[in-house]
N, C-alpha and C positions, 0 to 999 in steps of 0.2 A: 413345632412351629406350624402356625396356622395362617390361612390367608383368607380371612372372612370379608374382605372389603368388597367395595361396589365395583372395582376394576382390579384385575390381577396384574401385579408388576412381574411375575414370573417370566423368565425368559428374555428380558430386555437387558442390554448392556448399559452398565451404569458408568458414568464418567465422574460423579461427584456425590458426596455424602454430606448432609447438613444434620448437626446434632443440636438437640436441646442440651442443656447442662444439667441442672440439678433433677435427680431422678433418673438421669440416663448415663451421664459420665462419672457422677457420684451420686451417693444415696440422697434420698429426699429428707430434708431437715427442717425446712421452713415451718414455723409454728403458726399454721394457718389460723386456728382460732383466735387467738389473742392478737396477732398482726392484723387480721381483717377487722377486729374490733376497735383497734387504734386507728386505722385507716378510715373507717366510718366517721369517727369523731373528728378526724382532721379535715375529711371532705365536708362534713357538716359545718365546720367553722368557715369554709368557704361558701356556704349557702347551699350546699348540696346534701339533702338528708332525706329524699324519698325516691321512690322508683328503684332504679337499679342501685342506688346507694344504700338502700335498705335490704336488698336481698342478694346483690351480686357479690363477686369474689374480687380479689385484689386487682386482677387484670381488667374485668368489665367495668368496674367502678373508674379506673383510670381511663379507659377508652371512651366511656360516656362522658366524662368531664372534658377530654380532649376534643371530642366531637363539638362541644359547646364553646370551648375557649380557644381552640387553634384558629377557626375562622376570624376571631376577633383580635387576634395577634397577642393572645394572653398565655400562650403556652409556657413561657419562661415563668410567669407568675405561678402556674400550676407546678412547675418543677421546683421552684423555690420553697413552696409550701409543703410538698408531699415527698420530694426525693429524700430528705433527711429521715423520714419515717420508713420508707422502703428500704434505704440503706441500712438502717439500724438492724432490721430483721435479717437482712442479708448476712451482716457480719455475725449476728447471732447464729445463724446457720453455718457460717464459715467455720466457726470453732468446731463444729461437730462433723463436717463433711468428710467422707472418706471415699477412696476411689471405688468404682464399680469393678468387680473382678473382671480382668481381661480388657479393660478400656485402653490403657497404654499398648498392648500388643496389637489390639485392632486398629488403632490411629496409626501406628508405625507400619502395619500391613498395608492399610489403604495407600498411604503415601508410597511406600515401597512398591506398590502395585501400579502406580501411575494414576490413582484417583485423587481428586481434590477432596479436602475435609474442611468444614467450617462449622461455626456455631451461630445459632439464633436463639438467644435467651431472654427471659423476662427478669433475670438477675441484673442488678446494675453493674456498670463498668468496673468500679473499684473492687468490690468483692470478687467478681468474676476474673478480672486480671490477676489478683492475688492468688486465687485458687487454681487457675490454669498454670501460673508459675509454679506453684508449691507442688503440684502433683505431675509437673514435668510435661503437660499437655501442649503447652503453647507452641513448641517447636513444630507441631503437626497441623495446627489449626490456623486458617486464614481465609477469609476474614473472620473476625469475631464481632458480632452485632449484639449488643446488650440492648436493655430497655432505654438507655440513655442516648442511643444513637436513632431511635425511632420516634414518631409521634404516637403511634399505637402499638400496643403489646400484642402478643398472640392472645386469642386466636385470629387477629387480623393478620394479613398476609404480607405487611409491608417489609418486615425484615427479611423474610424468605425471598421475596422478589428483589430485594436489593441485592442479595448475595448472588442470585441467579444471574442478575444483570451484570454484576462486576465480572462474574465467571464466563459470561456469554455461554451459558448452558441451558439448554431447553428444559422445561419442567419434567418431561417424561424421562429425561437422562439422568436425573437426580433421584436420591431417596432421603426423606427425612426420617430421622429417628428421634423418638420422643418417649415420653411416659404419661401423656394426660390428654384429655378431651380437648384442651386448647391446641395441642400439637396436632392432632388429627384434623381438627377444623381449619387451622392455619394452613397446614399442608394441603388440603383439599382446596381452600380458597386460592392457592397458588398454582393448583394443578399438579402437585407433586405427590407421588406415591408415598406411603408413610408405613413405618413399622413401629410398634409400641413395645417397650420392655415392661413386663410385669413388675409390680412391686414398688412403683413410683408414686406420684402425686395422685393419679386416679386408678380406682379399682376397676375390674373388668366390667362390672355392672353399669358404671358410668359411661362406658363406651358402647351401650346396647344400641343406640340409635345413631352412633357415629364410629362404624367398625373401621379399623385399620386394615390395610392390605396385609400386613403381617403382624402376628402377636408372638413375641419370643420371650424366653425366660432368661437367656444368657446372651452376652456380647458375641460369644464364639459361634452362635447360630447366625448372626449377621455376617460374620466372615464366610461362612459357608454359603450364605445366600448371595453375597457379592463376589464369591469366587477369589477370595484373597486369603493368604496366609496369616495366622496370628504370629507376627515377628516376635523374636526374643531379643536379639541384638545384645547378647552378653548376659544381662540381668534376666533372671527368670521372672515370669509374670508375678508369681507368689511372692518373690523377694521385692519387686517394684511395689506391689499393693502394700505389703508389710511396711516398707520403708516410708511410705508417704501417708500412712494411716494415723490420724491423731491419736495421742495418747488418751 
């Protein structure tokens, strides 16, 4: 476990943990190449075909379009045109998602230890809600903020700030856990320390200019960092992960 970030989160008491979803609580399965190619075509049909729309990713394209259309009261138009494309790729990934080892034990341990746990994800609410129920995570996570509850996706801080406000928790009392550059930048923009789990959306080289406070390989490292026990509650972690792993 390393802590290469600009400010150390060590030694501070945490009262809450916010999680990304894909690549963090489940493995990363979104097919970025074909998904973003289809999204570029869909944005082009709305008249967006240069600048960020030619070079950006699924989140930056959406955020740039929202910057332009939300002030005009046209966000519903953007959702109507683009949400079906995002949703289709969400459900494509849903068919292959498997729980990250130790995820259920960590979430159970956090709640048993008196910490709040929530989700801020760029996945849409339909696939996210189905996955949280399928893997048994929903009982420990509230609130859950998907891309459908915000105007701007991560790396904007909107979703993270919304959860902190609902919880009435100061940024430095929370920890954001993710797997991507967008997660680091979103947490930084909200003033929240951030831990990144290796092996998700973003390789370590993609974080060279945006280092997290912590870089971990396994969720049990986070349990140690936060001072909570990986709870078992009858079913072993291995049995839970096997039971909820897609065939």
